[in-house]
C-alpha positions in Angstrom: 70.2 114.6 -18.3 70.1 117.4 -15.7 72.5 116.9 -13.0 71.9 115.8 -9.6 73.4 115.7 -6.6 72.3 113.0 -4.5 75.4 111.7 -2.5 75.3 112.3 1.4 76.6 115.9 1.6 79.1 116.0 3.8 81.3 112.7 3.7 83.7 113.4 6.3 81.5 113.7 9.4 78.5 111.2 8.3 75.0 110.1 10.4 73.5 107.3 8.6 70.4 108.6 9.1 69.6 111.6 6.7 67.1 113.2 3.8 68.0 114.7 1.1 66.4 118.0 -0.2 68.3 118.5 -3.1 66.0 118.5 -6.7 63.1 120.6 -7.8 61.8 123.4 -5.2 59.1 126.1 -6.1 60.9 129.2 -6.5 60.7 133.3 -7.5 62.5 136.6 -7.8 60.9 139.2 -5.4 62.8 142.4 -7.1 60.1 144.7 -5.6 60.6 142.7 -1.9 56.9 142.0 -1.9 57.8 138.6 -0.6 56.8 139.6 2.9 53.9 141.4 1.9 52.4 138.2 -0.1 53.5 136.1 2.9 55.9 134.2 1.3 57.3 133.1 4.9 53.6 131.6 6.0 54.3 128.5 3.2 50.9 128.6 1.8 51.5 130.8 -0.9 53.1 128.7 -4.1 55.8 130.5 -6.1 55.5 130.5 -10.2 58.7 129.3 -11.2 61.2 126.0 -10.7 64.4 125.8 -9.7 66.8 122.5 -9.5 68.6 122.7 -5.9 71.4 123.1 -5.3 72.1 125.0 -8.4 71.9 129.1 -8.8 69.4 130.6 -10.9 72.5 132.2 -13.5 73.3 129.1 -14.5 71.8 126.7 -16.8 72.0 123.6 -14.5 69.2 124.9 -12.2 66.7 125.0 -15.0 66.6 128.6 -15.4 69.9 130.1 -17.1 68.8 133.9 -16.3 72.0 136.0 -15.6 70.2 139.4 -14.7 70.2 140.6 -11.4 67.8 139.4 -8.7 68.8 140.5 -5.2 66.1 138.5 -3.3 65.1 134.8 -4.3 62.6 132.8 -2.6 62.5 129.0 -2.5 59.8 126.5 -1.4 58.9 122.9 -1.1 57.3 120.2 1.3 58.7 117.3 2.8 57.8 113.9 5.1 58.9 114.1 8.4 61.2 111.1 9.0 62.6 111.0 12.3 61.1 108.6 14.1 61.1 110.6 17.3 64.3 111.9 16.9 65.6 115.4 16.9 65.6 116.9 13.4 68.9 118.9 11.7 68.4 121.0 9.0 71.9 121.3 7.0 73.3 123.8 4.1 76.7 123.4 2.8 76.4 126.8 1.2 73.2 130.0 0.2 74.7 132.9 -0.7 74.0 135.1 1.3 71.7 136.1 3.7 69.4 133.2 4.4 66.5 132.8 6.3 63.9 129.8 6.9 60.5 129.0 7.9 59.4 125.7 8.8 55.6 125.4 8.6 55.6 129.3 8.9 57.6 129.7 11.9 60.7 131.3 11.5 63.8 128.6 12.2 67.3 129.7 11.3 69.3 132.5 9.9 72.5 132.9 8.2 74.8 135.7 6.9 77.7 134.5 4.5 77.9 132.9 1.5 80.6 130.4 1.4 80.5 128.7 4.8 78.0 125.8 5.8 75.3 126.0 8.4 73.1 124.2 10.5 69.8 125.0 12.4 67.7 122.0 15.1 64.2 122.3 13.2 62.7 120.0 15.2 60.4 122.5 17.4 59.1 123.5 14.3 58.0 120.1 12.6 54.9 118.5 12.5 53.5 114.7 11.8 53.4 114.3 8.3 54.2 116.6 5.5 56.1 119.7 6.3 56.8 122.7 4.1 60.1 124.7 3.9 60.6 128.0 2.8 64.0 129.6 2.1 65.0 133.7 1.5 67.7 134.6 0.3 69.3 138.2 -0.1 72.3 138.4 -2.2 72.7 142.4 -3.5 75.6 143.7 -5.3 77.7 144.7 -2.0 81.5 144.7 -2.5 82.3 145.2 1.0 80.9 141.5 1.6 83.0 138.7 0.6 82.3 137.8 -3.2 85.2 136.1 -4.2 85.3 136.1 -8.2 81.7 136.6 -8.2 81.1 140.2 -10.0 79.2 143.0 -8.4 78.8 145.0 -12.0 78.3 142.4 -14.5 81.4 140.4 -15.9 84.5 141.8 -16.5 88.6 141.1 -16.6 88.8 137.8 -13.9 85.5 138.4 -12.5 82.5 136.2 -13.0 78.5 135.4 -13.0 77.3 135.6 -9.6 75.8 132.4 -7.5 73.0 134.1 -5.8 70.4 131.7 -3.2 71.4 128.1 -2.8 74.4 126.8 -4.5 75.4 123.9 -2.5 73.6 120.7 -0.9 70.9 121.0 1.5 69.5 117.9 3.8 68.1 116.8 6.9 69.7 114.3 9.3 68.7 112.8 12.6 70.2 112.4 16.3 68.7 111.7 19.9 68.4 113.4 22.8 71.8 114.9 22.2 74.1 114.9 19.4 77.5 116.2 18.1 77.5 119.8 16.5 81.6 120.2 16.2 84.2 117.5 16.3 88.6 119.0 16.3 90.5 116.5 15.1 94.8 117.7 15.0 97.1 115.2 14.8 100.5 114.6 15.9 103.0 112.9 14.1 105.4 113.2 16.9 103.5 111.6 19.5 101.5 109.2 17.6 98.5 110.8 18.7 95.0 112.7 17.5 93.3 115.1 19.9 91.0 117.9 19.9 87.2 118.8 20.8 84.3 117.5 21.1 81.3 120.0 21.1 77.7 119.2 21.7 74.4 120.8 21.1 72.8 120.4 24.0 75.2 119.3 27.0 73.2 116.2 27.9 75.6 113.6 26.6 77.6 112.2 29.2 80.5 109.9 27.7 81.9 109.1 24.0 83.7 105.9 22.6 86.0 106.1 19.7 86.6 103.1 17.5 90.0 103.8 15.3 90.8 101.7 12.3 93.5 101.3 9.6 93.2 99.6 6.9 90.2 97.8 8.0 91.4 96.7 11.3 90.6 98.0 14.5 93.5 100.0 16.2 92.3 101.3 19.0 89.0 101.9 21.2 88.9 104.6 23.7 85.6 105.8 26.1 85.6 109.0 27.9 83.2 110.9 30.3 82.2 114.2 28.5 82.1 117.4 30.5 79.2 119.6 29.6 79.1 120.8 26.0 82.2 120.9 24.7 85.0 118.4 26.0 89.0 118.3 25.1 90.3 114.6 24.7 93.6 113.3 23.3 94.2 109.1 22.0 97.4 108.2 22.0 97.2 105.4 19.3 100.8 103.7 19.6 104.3 104.6 21.2 106.0 107.7 19.8 109.1 105.3 19.1 107.1 103.1 17.3 105.3 105.1 14.0 106.1 103.7 11.1 105.9 105.7 7.9 103.5 103.2 6.8 100.9 105.4 9.0 101.6 109.1 7.7 99.8 111.2 5.1 101.8 112.1 2.2 100.8 112.9 -1.4 102.7 109.1 -2.5 101.0 107.2 0.4 97.7 108.9 1.5 97.0 106.8 4.8 93.9 107.3 6.6 92.8 106.6 9.6 89.1 105.8 10.1 86.8 107.2 12.9 83.3 106.3 14.3 82.2 109.0 17.4 79.4 107.2 19.6 77.8 109.6 22.1 75.7 108.4 25.1 73.6 109.4 27.1 72.6 107.3 30.3 74.0 104.7 28.9 71.6 104.7 25.4 73.4 105.7 22.1 72.3 109.3 21.2 74.2 110.1 18.1 76.7 108.6 16.1 78.9 109.7 13.1 82.0 108.5 11.2 84.8 110.6 9.8 88.1 110.1 8.9 92.0 111.9 9.5 95.3 111.6 8.3 98.5 111.7 10.4 100.1 114.8 9.1 102.0 117.8 10.5 103.0 120.6 8.3 105.6 123.1 9.0 108.5 125.0 8.5 112.1 124.0 9.8 114.7 125.8 11.1 116.4 126.3 8.2 113.5 127.7 5.7 112.2 124.7 4.8 108.7 123.7 4.7 108.1 119.9 5.5 105.3 117.4 5.4 105.7 114.5 8.9 109.3 116.2 8.9 110.3 115.5 5.4 111.7 118.7 3.2 108.3 119.1 0.7 108.4 121.0 -2.6 104.5 122.5 -3.8 104.0 121.9 -7.4 100.8 123.5 -7.4 97.7 124.3 -10.0 95.0 127.3 -9.2 92.1 125.9 -9.4 89.1 128.2 -9.0 86.2 125.5 -9.0 83.7 127.0 -11.7 81.8 124.9 -14.3 80.1 126.1 -17.3 77.0 124.9 -16.7 76.9 125.4 -12.7 79.3 128.2 -12.0 80.7 127.7 -8.3 78.4 124.3 -7.9 79.8 121.1 -9.1 77.6 119.2 -10.9 78.7 116.0 -9.3 81.0 114.9 -6.4 82.4 112.4 -9.0 83.1 116.0 -11.2 85.6 116.8 -8.2 87.2 114.0 -7.9 87.8 114.3 -12.0 89.4 117.4 -11.3 92.0 116.1 -9.2 92.9 113.1 -11.2 93.2 115.6 -14.4 95.4 117.4 -12.2 97.4 114.7 -11.0 98.2 113.4 -14.3 99.5 116.6 -15.3 102.1 116.2 -12.4 100.7 118.3 -10.3 100.8 117.2 -6.1 98.2 119.9 -5.1 95.8 122.9 -5.7 95.7 126.5 -4.8 91.5 126.5 -4.1 91.0 130.2 -5.3 88.6 132.7 -3.7 86.3 129.4 -2.8 85.8 127.6 0.0 85.1 124.6 -2.0 82.3 121.5 -1.8 83.3 119.4 0.9 83.7 116.2 -1.3 86.9 118.2 -3.0 88.8 117.9 0.3 87.4 114.3 0.5 88.9 113.3 -2.3 91.7 114.8 -2.3 92.4 113.3 1.0 91.8 110.2 -0.3 94.1 110.5 -3.5 96.8 112.0 -1.9 96.5 115.8 -3.0 97.4 118.6 -1.3 95.0 121.8 -1.0 95.3 125.5 -0.2 92.2 126.8 1.2 91.5 130.6 0.6 88.8 133.2 2.2 87.0 134.7 -0.9 87.6 138.0 -1.0 85.5 141.4 -0.7 86.6 145.0 -2.2 85.8 147.8 -0.2 87.6 148.5 3.0 85.5 149.8 5.6 84.1 148.6 8.6 81.1 146.2 7.5 84.1 144.6 5.2 86.2 143.8 8.2 83.5 142.7 10.0 81.9 140.3 7.5 85.7 138.8 6.5 86.5 138.1 10.2 82.9 136.5 10.7 82.9 133.7 7.5 86.4 133.6 7.7 85.8 132.0 11.3 83.6 129.8 10.1 85.3 128.7 7.3 88.3 127.9 8.9 86.3 126.2 11.7 84.8 124.1 8.5 87.9 123.2 7.3 90.3 122.4 9.8 89.7 118.8 9.8 90.4 118.5 6.3 93.7 116.1 6.2 94.4 117.9 2.6 94.7 121.6 3.7 98.0 122.4 4.4 97.9 126.3 4.1 95.1 129.2 4.7 95.3 132.6 2.5 93.0 134.6 4.4 93.6 137.9 1.6 95.0 137.9 -2.0 96.8 140.9 -3.7 95.9 143.2 -1.2 91.8 142.9 -2.6 89.7 144.7 -0.8 92.7 146.5 1.6 94.1 148.2 -1.4 96.7 150.8 0.8 97.8 147.7 2.7 101.1 148.4 2.0 100.9 151.7 4.0 97.8 151.8 5.8 98.3 151.0 9.7 95.1 149.9 9.7 94.5 147.8 6.7 97.7 146.0 8.1 96.3 145.2 11.1 93.3 144.1 9.8 95.3 141.4 8.4 97.6 140.7 11.1 94.1 139.9 12.8 93.5 137.7 10.2 96.7 136.1 10.6 96.1 135.4 14.4 92.5 134.6 14.3 93.6 131.9 12.1 96.5 130.4 14.2 94.2 130.9 17.2 91.8 128.7 15.6 93.5 126.4 13.9 97.5 126.3 14.8 98.2 122.9 13.1 98.3 124.5 9.4 100.6 127.3 7.8 99.0 130.7 6.4 99.9 133.4 3.8 98.1 136.0 5.3 98.1 138.3 1.5 99.3 136.1 -1.4 101.0 137.5 -4.0 102.6 140.6 -3.1 102.6 143.4 0.2 103.6 140.3 3.1 103.7 141.2 6.0 105.7 140.1 8.7 103.1 138.2 10.1 103.4 135.2 7.6 104.1 131.5 7.1 106.1 132.4 4.0 106.4 134.9 1.3 104.6 134.2 -1.7 104.8 136.0 -5.0 102.3 136.5 -8.1 104.9 137.1 -11.2 103.0 136.9 -15.1 106.2 137.0 -16.4 106.2 135.9 -20.2 109.5 134.0 -19.6 111.3 132.8 -16.4 115.0 133.4 -17.4 115.4 136.2 -14.8 113.7 134.3 -11.8 116.9 133.6 -9.9 118.7 137.4 -10.2 115.3 139.1 -9.3 114.1 136.9 -6.7 117.1 136.4 -4.6 116.2 136.8 -0.9 118.9 138.6 0.3 117.0 141.4 -1.9 113.6 140.6 -1.9 112.7 143.7 0.8 113.3 145.9 -2.7 111.7 144.2 -5.2 108.3 145.3 -6.7 106.0 143.6 -8.9 103.6 145.0 -11.4 104.1 148.1 -9.2 103.4 146.0 -6.1 106.1 145.9 -3.2 107.0 142.1 -2.6 107.3 143.4 1.7 105.0 145.6 3.3 106.5 149.0 4.3 107.7 148.2 7.4 108.1 144.8 7.1 110.8 142.7 6.1 111.8 139.3 5.2 112.9 137.1 7.7 113.9 133.9 5.8 110.3 132.2 5.3 110.3 129.9 2.5 109.6 131.9 -0.5 106.9 130.1 -3.3 105.7 131.6 -6.9 102.4 131.2 -6.1 100.5 132.4 -9.4 102.5 132.1 -12.7 101.9 131.4 -16.5 98.3 132.1 -17.5 98.9 131.0 -21.0 96.5 130.9 -23.5 96.2 129.9 -27.1 96.2 133.0 -29.4 93.1 131.2 -31.2 90.9 131.6 -28.2 91.6 135.3 -27.3 89.7 138.1 -28.2 86.0 139.2 -28.1 86.3 139.3 -24.5 88.7 136.2 -24.1 91.4 137.0 -22.6 94.9 135.0 -20.8 97.9 136.5 -19.4 100.6 137.9 -22.0 101.2 137.0 -25.5 98.5 134.0 -26.8 100.6 130.6 -27.9 100.3 130.4 -31.5 100.5 125.9 -31.2 101.0 123.3 -28.8 104.7 123.4 -29.5 105.2 127.0 -28.4 102.8 126.7 -25.5 105.4 123.6 -24.2 108.0 125.9 -25.0 107.0 128.7 -22.9 106.1 126.0 -20.0 109.4 124.8 -19.9 111.1 128.0 -19.7 109.0 129.1 -17.0 109.5 125.9 -14.7 113.5 125.9 -15.5 113.2 129.5 -13.9 111.3 128.7 -11.4 113.8 125.9 -10.9 116.8 127.7 -10.5 114.9 130.6 -8.1 115.4 130.1 -4.8 111.4 129.1 -4.7 110.0 126.4 -2.4 107.1 125.5 -4.7 104.9 127.1 -7.2 101.4 127.5 -8.5 100.6 127.3 -12.3 97.6 129.6 -13.4 95.5 127.4 -13.8 93.7 124.7 -13.9 90.5 125.1 -16.5 89.6 127.9 -18.8 87.0 129.9 -16.5 84.5 132.0 -18.6 85.9 134.9 -20.3 89.3 134.0 -18.8 90.6 131.3 -21.1 94.4 130.4 -19.9 93.5 127.1 -18.3 95.3 123.7 -19.4 91.7 122.2 -19.5 88.7 123.7 -21.5 85.9 124.8 -18.8 84.4 121.1 -20.1 87.2 119.4 -18.5 88.6 118.7 -22.0 92.3 118.9 -22.3 94.0 121.1 -24.6 97.7 119.6 -24.4 99.5 116.6 -23.7 98.9 115.6 -19.9 101.6 113.4 -20.1 103.7 115.9 -21.8 102.9 118.4 -19.1 103.8 116.0 -16.3 107.1 115.4 -17.6 108.2 119.5 -17.2 106.3 120.0 -14.0 108.6 116.8 -12.7 111.9 118.0 -14.3 
């Protein structure tokens, strides 16, 4: 059976009226760039192939499974106008990388960036009855644009078969004369309130109403006037000294408040959306401890790259994301570092529902230049804006292991670029922590120090990573602190380690870090030794590499089809020692 994505695609901000555009589309490659001459954009020209959206042509789930490079692809399908007099919003959760959209032969939208969601009001382009949508995606193998783990020169090392074109859900949704284009929700645990901004499309809506429920009971109603396109708001849920831990969100108790937002124009309802949030605070205290809701937090994370054997970067279903989280929790992890990917929104939806901490990471580019800087800044801004309401996200990672900034240790321009990313992130979302360059060559501008160490054993961690000597420590010829930067007492985390493969799986292009384990008992012994070494060192948490096998990288705790390699209960016992 072919996988299908039929659920509402953006669960944290839902409208009731919508239409999925996932499913079969006409499709073609355009290697000779003849699409415009052949008038594909007119919508009147049938395309020769068929593809199952939202899966990329490189993977079997799409129905094509061609791993050759095709930099330009076209899509076409028809749909019926179901707006019933309302405005129609066309939404993409992700299309890689330069996307143009035509509705009935008229250019309706353009977006640049492979990982951030985007939308466009296509009402002016629609006609009653049947409509035609055409999408063109250009995704050249350019290392100067954000790619994450998508290889630009054939699968090698820890880079994999790319995903080109539409690779996340596409849908339509409807609103009235005006609608909500963005909502910002931040929580203040200490003041028992939530606050943020409402942004409308056209500034015509003049008032809004919030209804907050908790455990199925209405806790608060609040109505207020809107002032133009963007309006700031604050809602006091209860008196600051009356909040109970019952209301806070933690991995052990993932309590959530549900929020209905209604917009009005002249007293008439024009838009209605449903969302939710957790009352939680992530911070660093004066003693250098990471705290959740003012209580010390130890993070036991697993590295999760979010690849599937049959569908690459696209989850085969929302339930597949939920299952990944449940498997990780069964192994004693309380969170995951989503590596080199902004994930499908259902991942964060289930993470906040199940009580699972997540880190949000910018997919890297690999060639430092002005184009790279501009591309990363633009797309990272979009990702942070899309991610900042997710309760489960506690940390942002703009850069990883100096990828794309290989001279970060000493180059002033690259250091300034990293600083710009730190401050841009803090400006857009000051309520989460930032690891500005995860792994090594940390700057002064970072909320904690992160270290990647794939040592075979953990015996020397306590001595090697004494906080008083961090300024001079090297890992794999990389210095922990960038030149001119010093350790200032921040929390220290080991955010990549392990990567233990089984010896029988390695070879013939497959690999793991260090020597492979000969059997499960050897794996458990090595895992225990690493965890013991971490516990003796001054770390505030760790992140094990990795949750699943990914193509040629076979160091997962699960196979790529999510079948466990090991006894999950035994791994949980080691993680919770």
